[in-house]
VOMAR-481399 format. One record per residue: residue in one letter; x, y, z of N, C-alpha, C in turn. Coordinates in steps of 0.02 Angstrom, whole numbers, plus 50000, padded with zeros to 5 digits. Each point is the difference from the previous one (the first is absolute). Example, Ala and Ser with C-alpha at 12.3 -4.5 7.8 and 13.67 -1.06 7.14 Angstrom:
A506604971650390499555005950000500455006050000/S499825005349964500425005950003499615005550037/
end
This chain:
M554484979948056499494996450058499764995149976/K500104996049931499624993049986500794996150014/K500455000849996500714997150029499834997550069/D499785006250041499954999550080499354994850006/K499505000049978499544995949981500254991749987/K500295000249946500384993549983500384995750053/N500455006350027500424996650058499644996850055/E499595003750023499644998850058499574992549991/I499634999549946499784995849980500514992150001/L500665003049969500194995250010500394996250075/D500175006250040500185000650057499554992750041/Y499125001849988499544996950032500054991849972/L500085001749934500144992649984500454995250025/I500745002450009500564998150029499774996050067/I499675005950035499904997950085499524992649982/I499385001949958499654993549993500274993049999/I500565000249942500424993549972500244997450072/V500355007550025500464995450044499494998750068/V499485001650013499564995850050499724994249984/I499925000949940499744993249977500474994350000/L500665000649981500474997650013500184996750061/I500115005550042499964998150057499354994850047/R499585001249976499514995750024500154993149971/T500035000549950500024993449968500584997150019/F500505001349992500454995450015500575000650084/I499795005850036500405000350049499415000850071/F499555004550010499624999850065499305001549978/T499474995750020499335001849990499544998650084/P499635004149993499324998850054499924994750011/I499944995050054499584995449990499574998650069/K499284998350009499605000550039499914993950052/V500074997850063499974994050029499054999749997/E499934994249963499244999250000499954993950041/Q500394997050040499544995150048500525000550079/N499464995950044500475002350071500454993850015/S500274996249945500734995050019500595002350037/M500055006249990500705003150021499785004350083/N499384999550003500065002150087500364997950036/P500175002150054500075006550022500385005749966/T500404996549956500715004549944499655004349970/L499584998549953499545003749955499504999450020/N499305005949981499284998550011499765001349924/S499524997649998499535001449931500015004049987/N499925002949925500025007749977500715002550016/D500464998250039500635004249987500275000949952/I500165007349981500374999849911500755000250025/M500324995049956500714998450004500395003449932/I500695000150014500545000049932500074993749993/L499974998449931500354992549978500475003349969/N500754996550017500645001449967500004994149952/K499935000449933500034994349948500834997949992/I500505004650001500594998249990500524998550059/G500045003050067500255000550053500254992250004/Y499474995049997500034992650017500434998049950/K500094999949940500344999749937500745000450019/V500225006350019500635003750012500284997150078/G499654999850065500404997950042499624994150026/G499394996149967499924992650002499415000350062/L499864993550033499424999750022500354997350084/N499725004550051500194995550061499504997350045/R499934997150038499724997250048499675005150044/F499405000949993499535003450052499815006949937/D500244999749947499815004049957499355000749975/I499665004750006499204999949971499885000649918/V499694994849960500195001849941499115000249972/V499925001149927499534999749963500004994349971/I499244995249987500134996149932499225000249972/K500024998649937499334998749981499924993950002/H499414996550015499724993250009499254999349987/N499894996749948499234997749982499765007849974/G500335005749982499785006149974499855004050067/D500194999050058500015006250056500665001150006/Y500185003550020500655003450039499994998350084/L500514995150020500074997850051500695004150046/I499815000750051500595003150045500124996150059/K500754996349976500144996750071500604999550020/R500364997450032500635002050030500444992849990/V500535001549979500604993749966500264996050092/I499894995449997500194993750054500574997349970/G499974996149959500434995949988500485001249932/L500534999849981500395000649928500224993149987/P500154999349953500324996149961500434995250012/N499704993950011500534993750040500004998650062/E499435004050036499944999150072499294995550006/T500034996750055499394997350035499705004850055/I499294999349987499765004350054499364996350045/E500155003150065499674993450052499465007950043/Y499424997950004499785003750057499814994850050/K500165001350068499844996050058499885002350059/N499485000750039499955003450060499905008949979/N499845000449940499965008449980500965001849996/K500264995749995500685003649985500304997149940/L500365005249968500254996049930500604997349997/Y500164994849969500634995649987500355001749933/I500335001549984500484999749940500364995549998/N500254993949952500304995749995500194995650064/G499365000650041500204996650061500035005150057/K500275004849984500225005550072499435004850004/E499885002650057499555004450008500125008749989/T499635002349966500035006549967499475004150051/K500345007650019499575002450038499635005649934/E499215000650010499705003249947499885007650032/N500485005849996500095006750044499415003749981/F499314998049982499305005149982499564996050010/E499415003950039499334997150017499764995549950/K499704996550009499654993849979499434997550021/K499534996649973499334994550023500634992550019/V499614997650050500144992250009500244997049937/T500484995950001500084992649939499764994350006/E499544997649968499854993150033500594996249973/D500344994650028500334995349963500024998049940/F500665001149966500184996649931500534999549992/K500114995349951500844999549982499794997749916/L500475002449973499945000449925500534993649987/D499874995349977500324993749983500765000049956/N499885005149961500584999149956500555006550002/P500455001149983500535007349996499455004949953/I500005007350000499825002249957500415001149953/P499664998249944500424999949916500205004849995/E500684999149963500395008149956499525005249991/N500335006250017499495004449970499235000450021/N499844995350047499425001250043499915004550059/Y499325000250027500205004650072499254998250036/F500034999550056499434996650039499875004850030/L499295001649981499655007550016499384997350057/I500115004850056499234999650046499685008250018/G499454998350012499745008550034500194999850064/D500155006050037499974998950078499284999250026/N499575001449970499214996650039499924992749983/R500464995450033500144993449980499404995249987/S499195002750049499504996149997499665001249933/N500075006849973499725001049946500385002149963/S500374995949952500395003549943500154993349945/I499825002149944500204995049959500665001049968/D500354994250010500845001849992500304993749963/S500644999650017500344993849968499884993850041/R499795002650075499514993050022499524995949954/I499745004149958499524995449954500154999449947/F500285005649962500095000149933500814999349983/G500304998550056500864997749985500445007049996/T500594997749975500405004649985499875005849953/I500385003949986499885006549959500634999449964/N499985000249920500945000349966499865008949997/K500895001750006500095005650001499495005749939/K500094997149942499675002949944499355003150022/D499714995650042499255002350020499895004150047/I500635003850037499875005450050500075006449966/L499485003150005500005007249966500495005150029/G499995000450063500625004250031499814998950088/K500385003650029499835000950072499645006550019/T500015000050066499705004750035500005001550063/N500055006950025500234999950062499755006750031/F499685006649944499925004950009499175001949990/V499745002150053499165002050006500115007149992/L499455000449949500015007049986499285003050030/F499524994950017499225002850012499724993850041/P499735001850046499675004450032500695005350031/I499955008650010500455002050027500564999850048/E499494996450058500214998450065500424995449985/R500194995849967500404992049986500395002949948/F500175005049976500385003849949500674998250009/G500664995549976500484998450011500204992049995/F500594999550005500294992949995499654996350054/I499864993249978499874994150028500634996850060/K499954999350055500424995550030500314995649976/
end
């Protein structure tokens, strides 16, 4: 009987360790705290942060990522990749001088031009709520090492459960 109890405790201990390892190194929930990603994400949405997927598969234009900036977790969209030039003119995105379609709902973007190409291993991030977003237009490009992970899955509220388009 005592052996069964020890085995049961060991099983629970293993489960707890596995959950802690997964949460620490692979996936963790994250709460949207600001409105800078409206209309794509809403304040108080609970999402899954994938901490390793971007390290394996890389970062692509329009991925949604999480960074830590001045002690806050910020959720933004990757707009510019390393060695690219970025410009918004008449609410249209230009990458290296060529118009690039943004296939997601966003707010109006004021004209903006990045004077120099994005440095190697850096990314240009903007919120979808362009008039209410603290992003790379203000704090500059973000080094890949400062990106905590990608997110594209809403857990809560239940009516929004699923992948972001």
